[in-house]
C-alpha positions in Angstrom: 7.6 -25.4 10.5 5.6 -28.1 12.4 8.3 -28.4 15.1 8.1 -24.7 15.5 4.4 -24.9 16.1 4.8 -27.7 18.6 7.3 -25.6 20.6 4.9 -22.6 20.6 2.0 -24.8 21.8 4.1 -26.3 24.6 5.1 -22.9 26.0 1.5 -21.6 26.0 0.7 -22.6 29.6 3.9 -20.8 30.7 3.0 -17.6 28.9 -0.5 -17.6 30.4 1.1 -18.2 33.9 3.5 -15.3 33.3 0.6 -12.9 32.6 -1.3 -14.2 35.6 1.6 -13.2 37.9 2.6 -9.6 37.3 5.5 -8.1 39.2 7.9 -5.2 39.3 10.1 -6.6 36.5 7.0 -6.7 34.3 6.3 -3.0 35.1 9.9 -2.1 34.1 9.5 -4.2 30.9 6.5 -2.0 30.0 8.5 1.2 30.3 10.4 0.3 27.1 7.2 -0.4 25.1 5.0 1.7 22.9 1.7 2.7 24.6 -0.5 0.7 22.2 1.5 -2.4 23.0 1.4 -1.8 26.8 -2.4 -1.4 26.6 -2.8 -4.9 25.0 -0.4 -6.5 27.5 -2.2 -5.0 30.5 -5.5 -6.3 29.1 -3.9 -9.8 28.9 -2.7 -9.4 32.5 -6.4 -9.1 33.5 -7.6 -11.8 31.1 -4.7 -14.2 30.4 -7.0 -16.8 28.9 -8.9 -14.5 26.5 -7.9 -15.6 23.0 -9.0 -12.4 21.2 -6.4 -10.5 23.1 -3.6 -12.7 21.7 -5.1 -12.1 18.2 -4.9 -8.4 18.8 -1.3 -8.8 20.0 -0.5 -10.9 16.9 -1.9 -8.2 14.6 0.2 -5.6 16.3 3.4 -7.6 15.8 2.4 -8.4 12.2 2.1 -4.6 11.5 5.6 -3.9 12.9 7.0 -7.0 11.0 8.0 -8.9 14.1 6.5 -12.0 12.6 7.9 -14.7 15.0 6.2 -12.9 17.8 3.0 -12.5 15.7 2.9 -16.3 15.0 3.6 -17.1 18.6 0.6 -15.1 19.8 -1.7 -16.3 17.0 -0.9 -19.9 18.0 -1.6 -19.1 21.6 -5.0 -17.8 20.6 -5.6 -21.0 18.7 -4.6 -23.1 21.7 -7.0 -21.2 23.9 -9.9 -21.3 21.5 -9.4 -24.3 19.2 -13.1 -24.5 18.2 -13.2 -20.9 17.0 -12.7 -20.7 13.2 -11.5 -17.0 13.5 -8.4 -18.3 15.4 -7.4 -20.3 12.3 -7.8 -17.1 10.2 -5.6 -15.2 12.6 -2.8 -17.9 12.2 -3.3 -17.8 8.4 -2.7 -14.0 8.4 0.7 -14.4 9.9 1.6 -17.2 7.6 0.6 -15.1 4.7 2.8 -12.2 5.9 5.7 -14.7 6.3 5.0 -15.9 2.7 4.2 -19.4 3.9 1.3 -19.5 1.4 0.6 -23.2 1.7 0.4 -23.0 5.5 -1.9 -20.0 5.2 -4.2 -21.9 2.8 -4.4 -24.9 5.1 -5.4 -22.7 8.0 -8.1 -21.0 5.9 -9.5 -24.3 4.7 -9.7 -25.4 8.3 -11.5 -22.2 9.3 -14.1 -22.8 6.5 -14.5 -26.5 7.4 -15.2 -25.5 11.0 -17.6 -22.6 10.0 -18.7 -22.6 6.4 -20.2 -19.1 6.9 -16.9 -17.4 7.9 -16.9 -14.6 5.4 -13.5 -13.4 6.4 -12.0 -16.8 5.7 -13.5 -16.8 2.2 -12.3 -13.3 1.4 -8.7 -14.1 2.6 -8.7 -17.4 0.7 -9.8 -15.4 -2.4 -6.9 -13.0 -1.9 -4.5 -15.9 -1.5 -5.7 -17.5 -4.8 -5.4 -14.0 -6.4 -1.8 -13.8 -5.2 -1.1 -17.0 -7.1 -2.8 -15.5 -10.2 -5.3 -18.4 -9.9 -8.2 -16.4 -11.3 -10.7 -19.2 -11.6 -10.4 -20.3 -8.0 -10.5 -16.7 -6.9 -13.9 -16.3 -8.7 -15.2 -19.6 -7.3 -14.4 -18.9 -3.7 -15.7 -15.4 -3.8 -18.9 -16.5 -5.5 -19.5 -18.8 -2.5 -18.8 -15.9 -0.1 -21.4 -13.7 -2.0 -23.9 -16.6 -2.0 -23.6 -16.8 1.8 -23.5 -13.1 2.4 -25.1 -11.0 -0.3 -24.0 -7.6 1.1 -20.3 -8.2 0.6 -18.5 -5.1 -0.8 -15.1 -6.5 -0.1 -15.8 -9.6 -2.1 -16.8 -7.5 -5.0 -13.7 -5.4 -4.6 -11.5 -8.4 -4.7 -13.4 -9.7 -7.7 -12.8 -6.4 -9.4 -9.1 -6.7 -8.7 -9.2 -10.2 -10.0 -10.7 -9.2 -13.3 -8.3 -6.2 -13.6 -5.3 -8.5 -13.3 -6.9 -10.8 -15.9 -7.2 -7.8 -18.2 -11.0 -7.7 -18.2 -11.5 -4.0 -17.5 -15.3 -4.1 -18.1 -15.9 -6.8 -15.5 -13.4 -5.1 -13.1 -15.5 -1.8 -13.4 -18.8 -3.7 -12.9 -17.5 -5.3 -9.7 -16.0 -2.1 -8.3 -19.3 -0.3 -8.9 -21.2 -3.0 -7.0 -18.7 -2.6 -4.1 -19.3 1.2 -4.0 -23.1 0.7 -4.4 -23.0 -1.6 -1.3 -20.6 0.7 0.6 -20.7 4.3 -0.6 -17.6 5.0 1.6 -15.4 2.3 -0.1 -12.3 4.4 -0.7 -10.2 1.7 -2.4 -12.9 0.8 -4.9 -13.3 4.5 -5.9 -9.5 4.8 -6.3 -9.5 1.7 -8.5 -12.3 3.0 -10.6 -10.5 6.3 -11.0 -7.4 4.5 -12.1 -9.2 2.4 -14.7 -10.8 5.4 -16.3 -7.6 7.3 -16.0 -5.9 4.7 -18.2 -8.6 5.4 -20.8 -8.0 9.1 -20.4 -11.7 9.3 -19.6 -12.8 12.3 -17.5 -15.0 10.0 -15.4 -11.6 9.3 -13.6 -11.9 12.7 -12.0 -15.4 11.9 -10.6 -14.2 8.7 -9.0 -11.0 10.3 -7.7 -13.1 13.1 -6.2 -15.3 10.5 -4.5 -12.2 9.0 -3.0 -11.0 12.4 -2.0 -14.3 13.2 -0.2 -13.6 10.2 2.0 -9.9 11.0 2.6 -9.5 14.8 1.8 -5.7 14.8 2.5 -4.8 11.6 0.6 -1.7 12.5 -1.3 -2.0 9.5 -3.7 -5.5 10.6 -4.9 -4.4 14.3 -5.3 -1.3 13.1 -7.2 -3.5 10.9 -9.5 -5.8 13.8 -10.2 -2.8 16.1 -10.9 -1.3 13.5 -13.3 -4.6 13.1 -15.1 -4.8 16.9 -15.7 -1.2 17.0 -16.7 -1.6 14.2 -19.2 -4.7 16.0 -20.6 -2.7 19.2 -21.0 -4.7 21.1 -18.4 -1.6 22.4 -16.7 -3.2 25.0 -14.4 -5.5 22.5 -12.8 -2.5 20.1 -12.5 -0.4 22.8 -10.8 -3.3 23.5 -8.4 -3.4 19.9 -7.2 0.4 19.7 -6.9 0.3 22.8 -4.7 -2.3 21.1 -2.5 0.1 18.2 -2.1 2.9 20.5 -1.1 0.6 22.1 1.5 0.3 18.7 3.1 3.9 17.6 2.5 6.2 20.4 1.3 8.9 17.8 0.7 7.1 15.6 -1.8 9.7 15.2 -4.5 7.3 13.9 -7.1 5.0 16.9 -6.9 8.1 19.2 -7.1 9.5 17.4 -10.1 6.1 17.4 -11.9 5.6 21.1 -11.3 9.1 21.6 -12.8 8.1 19.4 -15.8 5.0 21.6 -16.5 7.0 24.8 -16.3 9.6 23.3 -18.5 7.7 21.5 -21.2 4.2 22.8 -20.8 5.0 26.5 -20.4 8.7 26.9 -21.3 9.3 28.9 -18.1 12.9 27.7 -17.6 13.9 29.6 -14.5 10.7 28.5 -12.6 11.2 24.9 -13.8 14.9 24.8 -12.7 13.9 26.1 -9.2 11.4 23.2 -8.8 13.9 20.6 -10.0 16.4 22.0 -7.5 13.9 21.5 -4.7 13.2 18.0 -5.8 16.9 17.2 -5.9 17.2 18.7 -2.4 14.8 16.0 -1.2 16.6 13.2 -3.1 20.1 13.9 -4.5 19.9 10.7 -6.5 16.7 11.8 -8.4 18.2 11.4 -11.8 15.2 12.6 -13.8 15.2 15.9 -11.9 18.9 16.3 -12.3 18.8 15.8 -16.0 15.8 18.1 -16.5 17.5 20.8 -14.5 20.4 20.5 -16.8 18.1 20.8 -19.8 16.7 24.0 -18.2 20.2 25.4 -17.9 20.8 24.4 -21.5 17.7 26.4 -22.6 18.9 29.3 -20.5 22.3 29.1 -22.2 24.0 28.4 -18.9 26.0 25.7 -20.5 28.6 25.1 -17.8 25.7 24.3 -15.3 24.0 22.2 -17.9 27.2 20.1 -18.4 27.6 19.7 -14.7 24.1 18.3 -14.3 24.4 16.0 -17.4 27.7 14.6 -15.9 26.0 14.2 -12.6 23.2 12.3 -14.2 25.8 9.9 -15.7 27.3 9.3 -12.3 23.9 8.4 -11.0 22.9 6.2 -13.9 25.6 4.8 -16.1 25.1 5.6 -19.8 21.9 7.6 -19.1 20.8 8.2 -22.7 19.3 11.7 -22.3 22.4 12.9 -20.5 24.6 11.6 -23.2 22.4 13.3 -25.8 22.6 16.5 -23.8 26.4 16.4 -23.6 26.5 15.7 -27.4 24.4 18.8 -28.0 26.7 20.9 -25.8 29.8 19.5 -27.6 28.3 20.6 -31.0 27.8 24.1 -29.7 31.4 24.3 -28.7 
């Protein structure tokens, strides 16, 4: 890894020179690039020694999982601004994405040593410790971040996540609530609160899910969670309403289609309607074994035994020894 870093650092002057000398080939090179990427490169043409632009480029390549290019550009940024602790954070981001966790930790520790008030470095070090399930170190590093910067909703959010993974639901809720108090638009914290109350089958879950939905009205995950809560509580009409909202946003959502079929099948015993929704789910994913089996069960209830047998057999082709399909075939054999 160190040899790789040295190679990158040696080619930095050449890369800067390249951007300083644009030509026709470079223009042709841009033709094959996405517009967002071209925009960054053109800014680098104008300011080839501006470290922040290489950080932006590194983030772009990280997002599209071209991690060697991401690391290359992060190291260029570090070479151009070696006294800026944010550059070490940028390098750590790529190492973390590459799953070089020790390297990421080293970069973050250097960032903090250079600037002991770098909140971003503390937060990311907290996330790194959390990824190792080192709950004690996570709490300690985030406590330092909060001591330096009292208004720190993201620190409280990570702490909430930390306690949730530890199994301390009460502390998780307390920290998520602080995060939302400090930032009333903190979508992820509302979603986590909704989920924790959902697990308790507490109707406060709906309040927190709705808070998240107010921030992102078309978020399918939130709508799905609300629908599932109503479904689990036996409030099938409200669940169906939310699944329909999901299908308005994405008509091909196989999970919403399947769950609507489940409600019509088990909640309302409307077998024709249920089978139609399972068929739509299967059309989206022909390997969706749960939908295939349940459609077979609908056919069995409708006394369409040949169709039921076909779906049970298909379920067994998808999943060897699928227990429910075997049970279904045994029921059909007894009828015969």
